N, CA, C and O of each residue as an XYZ file, in Angstrom:
408
protein
N     212.731    100.794     55.928
C     213.977    101.718     56.374
C     215.066    101.200     55.647
O     215.318     99.996     55.714
N     215.933    102.184     54.765
C     216.966    101.626     54.124
C     218.014    101.156     55.189
O     217.872    101.451     56.375
N     219.128    100.376     54.706
C     220.183    100.228     55.691
C     220.782    101.358     56.080
O     221.295    101.437     57.197
N     220.792    102.539     55.065
C     221.645    103.847     55.523
C     220.824    104.313     56.631
O     221.408    104.553     57.688
N     219.711    104.460     56.570
C     218.843    105.185     57.637
C     218.926    104.570     58.897
O     219.004    105.236     59.930
N     218.908    102.828     58.872
C     219.015    102.088     60.136
C     220.370    102.376     60.674
O     220.423    102.425     61.902
N     221.455    102.574     60.039
C     222.716    102.986     60.657
C     222.903    104.069     61.025
O     223.755    104.251     61.895
N     222.129    105.216     60.458
C     222.341    106.603     60.964
C     221.082    106.588     62.272
O     221.236    107.420     63.166
N     220.385    106.045     62.318
C     219.354    105.977     63.561
C     220.199    105.303     64.775
O     220.036    105.725     65.920
N     221.053    104.307     64.513
C     221.831    103.517     65.282
C     222.593    104.436     65.918
O     222.621    104.588     67.139
N     223.276    105.114     65.040
C     224.537    106.387     65.238
C     224.128    107.310     66.227
O     224.883    107.633     67.144
N     222.908    107.784     66.093
C     222.087    108.952     66.735
C     221.939    108.340     67.921
O     222.511    108.935     68.834
N     221.199    107.062     68.321
C     221.019    106.454     69.489
C     221.737    106.463     70.504
O     221.501    106.848     71.650
N     222.994    105.843     69.851
C     224.454    105.513     70.618
C     224.949    107.093     71.074
O     225.322    107.362     72.216
N     224.881    108.006     70.037
C     225.395    109.415     70.489
C     224.709    110.318     71.680
O     225.256    111.119     72.438
N     223.233    109.895     71.586
C     222.392    110.418     72.905
C     222.529    109.481     74.064
O     222.225    109.896     75.182
N     222.980    108.196     73.897
C     223.331    107.319     75.194
C     224.783    107.833     75.613
O     224.935    108.061     76.813
N     225.737    108.017     74.862
C     227.075    108.755     75.231
C     226.921    110.002     75.912
O     227.578    110.281     76.915
N     225.855    110.956     75.264
C     225.863    111.983     75.862
C     225.241    112.234     77.285
O     225.700    113.019     78.115
N     224.090    111.422     77.443
C     223.541    110.989     78.952
C     224.371    110.384     79.853
O     224.412    110.878     80.980
N     225.014    109.464     79.622
C     226.100    108.798     80.363
C     227.176    109.866     80.754
O     227.580    109.878     81.918
N     227.566    110.587     80.021
C     228.741    111.531     79.990
C     228.050    112.765     81.333
O     228.557    113.088     82.407
N     226.801    113.186     80.724
C     226.194    114.302     81.911
C     226.029    113.651     83.347
O     226.447    114.285     84.316
N     225.390    112.311     83.538
C     225.181    111.853     84.630
C     226.731    111.290     85.102
O     226.898    111.223     86.320
N     227.716    110.938     84.348
C     228.937    110.805     85.011
C     229.923    112.375     85.775
O     230.707    112.416     86.723
N     229.468    113.367     84.937
C     230.135    114.820     85.357
C     229.535    114.818     86.451
O     230.241    114.793     87.459
N     227.865    114.849     86.624
C     227.187    115.316     87.833
C     227.388    114.484     88.878
O     226.894    114.920     89.917
N     227.990    113.339     88.986
C     228.380    112.598     89.897
C     229.568    112.972     90.007
O     229.540    113.644     91.039
N     230.402    112.982     89.699
C     231.855    113.285     89.777
C     231.737    114.524     90.420
O     232.364    114.612     91.476
N     230.953    115.728     89.978
C     230.947    116.956     90.581
C     230.299    116.761     92.039
O     230.842    117.398     92.941
N     229.217    115.964     92.366
C     228.797    115.695     93.673
C     229.997    115.164     94.687
O     230.088    115.452     95.881
N     230.880    114.333     93.936
C     231.785    113.667     94.755
C     233.061    114.362     94.946
O     233.722    114.003     95.920
N     233.541    115.313     94.180
C     234.488    116.160     94.570
C     234.187    117.152     95.124
O     235.111    117.775     95.647
N     232.799    117.698     95.239
C     232.037    118.496     96.256
C     232.070    117.907     97.547
O     232.452    118.554     98.522
N     231.662    116.616     97.632
C     231.787    116.146     99.184
C     233.543    116.327     99.617
O     233.959    116.900    100.624
N     234.196    115.811     98.783
C     235.784    116.110     99.120
C     236.018    117.228     99.521
O     236.445    117.443    100.655
N     235.740    118.271     98.525
C     236.182    119.546     99.105
C     235.375    120.052    100.625
O     235.866    120.753    101.510
N     234.331    119.591    100.590
C     233.471    119.953    102.076
C     234.450    119.543    103.093
O     234.705    120.305    104.026
N     235.030    118.368    102.980
C     235.790    117.752    103.972
C     237.235    118.809    104.024
O     237.499    119.301    105.120
N     237.948    119.068    103.088
C     238.852    119.593    103.126
C     238.804    121.310    103.545
O     239.665    121.877    104.219
N     237.748    121.861    103.043
C     237.180    123.214    103.929
C     236.706    123.275    105.307
O     236.513    124.293    105.972
N     236.518    121.865    105.710
C     235.599    121.704    106.791
C     234.145    122.542    106.975
O     233.821    123.148    107.996
N     233.371    122.431    105.771
C     232.392    122.975    105.681
C     231.350    121.852    106.735
O     231.501    120.642    106.904
N     230.300    122.768    107.318
C     229.379    121.769    108.204
C     228.156    120.933    107.461
O     227.661    119.951    108.013
N     227.793    121.313    106.408
C     226.959    120.770    105.665
C     227.407    120.457    104.459
O     227.354    121.295    103.558
N     227.955    119.113    104.237
C     228.493    118.611    103.433
C     227.684    118.613    102.035
O     227.952    119.286    101.040
N     226.669    117.729    102.200
C     225.514    117.258    101.146
C     225.134    118.616    100.657
O     225.085    118.637     99.427
N     224.794    119.972    101.328
C     224.288    121.045    100.426
C     225.595    121.751     99.794
O     225.404    122.713     99.050
N     226.748    121.376    100.021
C     227.734    122.136     99.636
C     228.048    120.977     98.198
O     228.522    121.463     97.171
N     227.857    120.047     98.239
C     228.065    119.320     96.933
C     227.055    119.666     96.009
O     227.315    119.649     94.806
N     225.825    120.007     96.463
C     224.648    120.195     95.414
C     225.164    121.576     95.004
O     225.140    121.812     93.796
N     225.584    122.439     95.752
C     226.181    123.790     95.176
C     227.157    123.418     94.011
O     227.003    123.974     92.923
N     228.123    122.532     94.187
C     229.153    122.354     93.277
C     228.524    121.560     91.751
O     228.923    121.706     90.596
N     227.615    120.859     92.190
C     226.864    120.479     90.720
C     226.040    121.260     90.147
O     225.737    121.120     88.962
N     225.537    122.243     90.949
C     224.993    123.426     90.393
C     225.821    124.378     89.734
O     225.433    125.121     88.832
N     226.873    124.340     90.165
C     228.053    125.426     89.534
C     228.440    124.588     88.227
O     228.500    125.251     87.191
N     228.691    123.315     88.143
C     229.025    122.710     86.693
C     228.155    122.774     85.746
O     228.507    122.834     84.568
N     226.758    122.771     86.160
C     225.696    122.807     85.448
C     225.593    124.009     84.576
O     225.354    123.897     83.374
N     225.797    125.338     85.254
C     225.656    126.497     85.059
C     226.907    127.113     84.135
O     226.737    127.967     83.266
N     227.926    126.643     84.414
C     229.208    126.877     83.542
C     230.327    125.788     83.416
O     230.695    125.173     84.417
N     230.875    125.550     82.154
C     231.708    124.452     82.278
C     232.998    124.493     83.154
O     233.488    123.430     83.534
N     233.507    125.577     83.454
C     234.559    125.910     84.294
C     233.955    126.529     85.882
O     234.595    127.255     86.643
N     232.674    126.047     86.077
C     232.083    126.808     87.632
C     232.472    125.791     88.704
O     232.554    126.147     89.879
N     232.721    124.492     88.312
C     233.316    123.747     89.352
C     234.649    124.078     90.053
O     234.747    124.096     91.280
N     235.878    124.392     89.043
C     236.827    124.775     89.213
C     236.897    126.097     89.903
O     237.411    126.337     90.996
N     236.312    126.890     89.106
C     236.410    128.312     89.754
C     235.719    128.372     91.154
O     236.279    129.102     91.973
N     234.624    127.739     91.544
C     233.812    127.441     92.843
C     235.135    126.950     94.027
O     235.552    127.576     95.002
N     235.548    125.639     93.504
C     236.449    125.173     94.407
C     237.681    125.894     94.713
O     238.127    125.861     95.860
N     238.341    126.624     93.664
C     239.608    127.723     93.793
C     239.244    128.609     94.998
O     239.833    128.667     96.078
N     238.070    129.340     94.562
C     237.551    130.518     95.220
C     237.556    129.995     96.663
O     238.321    130.508     97.480
N     236.612    128.850     97.060
C     236.522    128.476     98.275
C     237.784    127.999     99.010
O     237.992    128.495    100.117
N     238.576    127.172     98.568
C     239.594    126.686     98.789
C     240.742    128.052     99.605
O     241.422    128.109    100.629
N     240.463    128.896     98.556
C     241.482    130.193     98.775
C     240.817    130.572    100.038
O     241.457    130.541    101.089
N     239.304    131.005    100.003
C     238.799    131.849    101.324
C     239.029    130.974    102.600
O     239.219    131.568    103.661
N     239.027    129.277    102.574
C     239.159    128.806    103.619
C     240.796    128.608    104.081
O     241.111    128.139    105.175
N     241.748    129.038    103.075
C     243.059    129.129    103.351
C     243.213    127.806    103.018
O     244.000    127.378    103.862
N     242.979    127.099    102.431
C     243.339    125.446    101.784
C     244.265    125.899    100.654
O     243.882    126.644     99.752
N     245.569    125.384    100.758
C     246.254    125.403     99.662
C     246.256    124.140     98.791
O     246.548    122.988     99.112
N     245.823    124.683     97.503
C     245.418    123.147     96.546
C     245.765    123.607     95.190
O     245.267    124.712     94.976
N     246.302    123.242     94.411
C     246.736    123.936     92.871
C     245.592    123.491     92.073
O     245.156    122.342     92.126
N     245.160    124.330     91.403
C     244.102    124.206     90.091
C     244.190    122.936     89.382
O     243.274    122.167     89.092
N     245.852    122.806     89.069
C     246.097    121.489     88.369
C     245.666    119.985     89.003
O     245.208    119.002     88.420
N     245.976    120.180     90.351
C     245.702    119.111     91.279
C     244.289    118.848     91.118
O     243.900    117.712     90.847
N     243.419    119.912     91.280
C     241.721    119.519     91.409
C     241.304    119.154     89.953
O     240.300    118.456     89.808
N     241.938    119.535     88.971
C     241.786    119.209     87.770
C     241.953    117.501     87.401
O     241.218    116.677     86.856
N     243.209    117.464     87.955
C     243.737    115.745     87.762
C     242.720    114.758     88.899
O     242.435    113.592     88.629
N     242.381    115.262     89.827
C     241.473    114.671     90.637
C     240.087    114.699     89.974
O     239.500    113.633     90.162
N     239.445    115.512     89.320
C     238.340    115.396     88.705
C     238.246    114.451     87.410
O     237.325    113.706     87.074
N     239.767    114.766     86.636
C     239.745    113.919     85.381
C     239.602    112.421     86.063
O     238.726    111.655     85.662
N     240.534    112.042     87.140
C     240.381    110.437     87.443
C     239.424    110.163     87.733
O     239.002    109.108     87.260
N     238.485    110.985     88.721
C     236.946    110.307     89.055
C     236.052    110.308     87.914
O     235.059    109.581     87.917
N     236.335    111.095     86.903
C     235.422    110.988     85.783
C     235.511    109.896     84.964
O     234.502    109.359     84.506
N     236.884    109.427     84.683
C     237.254    108.363     84.051
C     236.713    107.267     84.862
O     235.909    106.547     84.270
N     236.965    106.989     86.046
C     236.663    105.865     86.625
C     235.047    105.686     86.994
O     234.666    104.562     87.320
N     234.118    106.764     86.945
C     232.789    107.033     86.948
C     232.416    106.515     85.372
O     231.646    105.555     85.323
N     232.860    107.027     84.179
C     232.537    106.694     82.956
C     232.714    105.129     83.007
O     231.674    104.471     82.975
N     233.971    104.429     83.086
C     234.169    102.851     83.355
C     233.238    102.131     83.959
O     232.931    101.034     83.492
N     232.613    102.648     85.141
C     231.509    102.065     85.982
C     230.314    101.869     85.234
O     229.663    100.825     85.217
N     230.000    103.129     84.490
C     228.554    103.263     84.037
C     228.581    102.575     82.372
O     227.552    102.306     81.753
N     229.616    102.426     81.977
C     229.565    101.908     80.443
C     229.695    100.101     80.971
O     229.138     99.341     80.178
N     230.341     99.443     82.154
C     230.432     98.467     82.616
C     229.189     97.811     83.000
O     229.040     96.605     82.806
N     228.164     98.635     83.607
C     226.745     98.457     83.989
C     225.938     97.950     82.912
O     224.735     97.751     83.082
């Protein structure tokens, strides 16, 4: 294998690893934000609610925000979309840092 091919292979491997870490971090972040939201809206089964939030994130990139926004509205909880996004961004950053450190 030439040096160029080795380098390309290494870059592809790194890209795949980063994508896997991103997916895992986003799924974990969505689960955590789901648990937090379950407390905010006083949902009886927080674990099931969090799983639903994770599924919403897999199905649609904006699914988590849309679901949280509609659930908060239905529960009468006032929370700005920007605040939710900020919380999600902070969680994702922390989770990615933890995963890269491991």
